[in-house]
C-alpha positions in Angstrom: 86.2 85.4 37.1 89.8 85.6 37.6 90.5 87.1 41.1 93.6 88.4 43.0 93.3 87.8 46.6 95.3 89.8 49.3 95.5 88.3 52.7 94.8 84.7 51.4 96.8 83.0 54.3 94.8 84.7 57.1 91.5 83.2 58.9 89.2 85.3 56.7 91.3 85.1 53.6 91.3 81.3 53.7 87.6 81.2 53.9 87.2 83.9 51.2 89.5 81.7 49.0 87.5 78.6 49.7 84.3 80.4 48.9 85.5 81.8 45.6 87.0 78.5 44.4 83.7 76.7 45.1 82.0 79.4 43.0 84.3 78.3 40.1 86.4 81.5 40.1 90.2 81.3 39.5 92.3 82.6 42.4 95.7 84.1 42.5 97.1 84.7 46.0 99.6 87.3 46.6 101.6 86.1 49.5 105.1 86.9 51.0 105.9 83.1 51.5 103.9 80.6 49.2 104.7 77.9 51.9 102.2 79.6 54.1 99.4 78.7 51.7 99.5 75.1 52.9 96.7 73.0 51.4 95.5 76.1 49.4 98.8 75.9 47.3 97.5 73.3 45.1 94.1 75.2 44.4 95.3 78.6 43.9 98.1 80.4 41.7 100.7 81.8 44.2 102.6 85.0 43.5 105.3 86.1 45.7 105.2 89.7 46.8 104.1 92.1 49.3 100.5 93.5 49.7 102.0 96.7 51.1 103.9 97.2 47.8 102.0 99.1 45.1 104.3 97.5 42.5 103.8 94.1 43.6 100.1 94.5 43.5 100.2 96.0 40.3 102.2 93.3 38.8 100.2 90.4 40.3 96.8 92.1 39.3 97.6 92.1 35.6 95.1 90.1 33.6 92.7 89.8 36.6 89.0 90.8 36.8 89.2 92.0 40.5 91.4 92.3 43.6 89.8 91.3 46.7 91.5 92.2 50.2 91.2 90.4 53.4 94.1 92.2 55.1 94.0 92.4 58.8 94.4 95.5 60.9 98.1 95.1 61.1 100.9 97.1 59.4 99.5 96.5 56.0 96.4 98.5 56.5 96.2 102.2 57.0 93.8 103.9 59.2 91.2 104.5 56.7 90.9 100.8 56.0 93.0 100.7 52.7 96.0 98.6 52.2 99.1 100.8 51.6 99.9 98.9 48.6 96.5 99.8 47.0 97.5 103.5 47.1 99.6 104.8 44.2 102.9 105.9 45.4 
């Protein structure tokens, strides 16, 4: 599968990316700063963008089978647990 991962640079996201890669999936990581991927940068396809931006998510998701979010409870997640970027403006 071709997966888009939101939150790939966080502790949960890094673990998730590792597991999906071991399963043979192709991973694209939507990140604000690709340098934060560290050692993952060579294993995933980085796309620069903001997970709170619906436009950035839609653009990054083109051609993917699924979006997996491992975003934390910071500013990017609404009270109902959904990323603001996943909600249509």
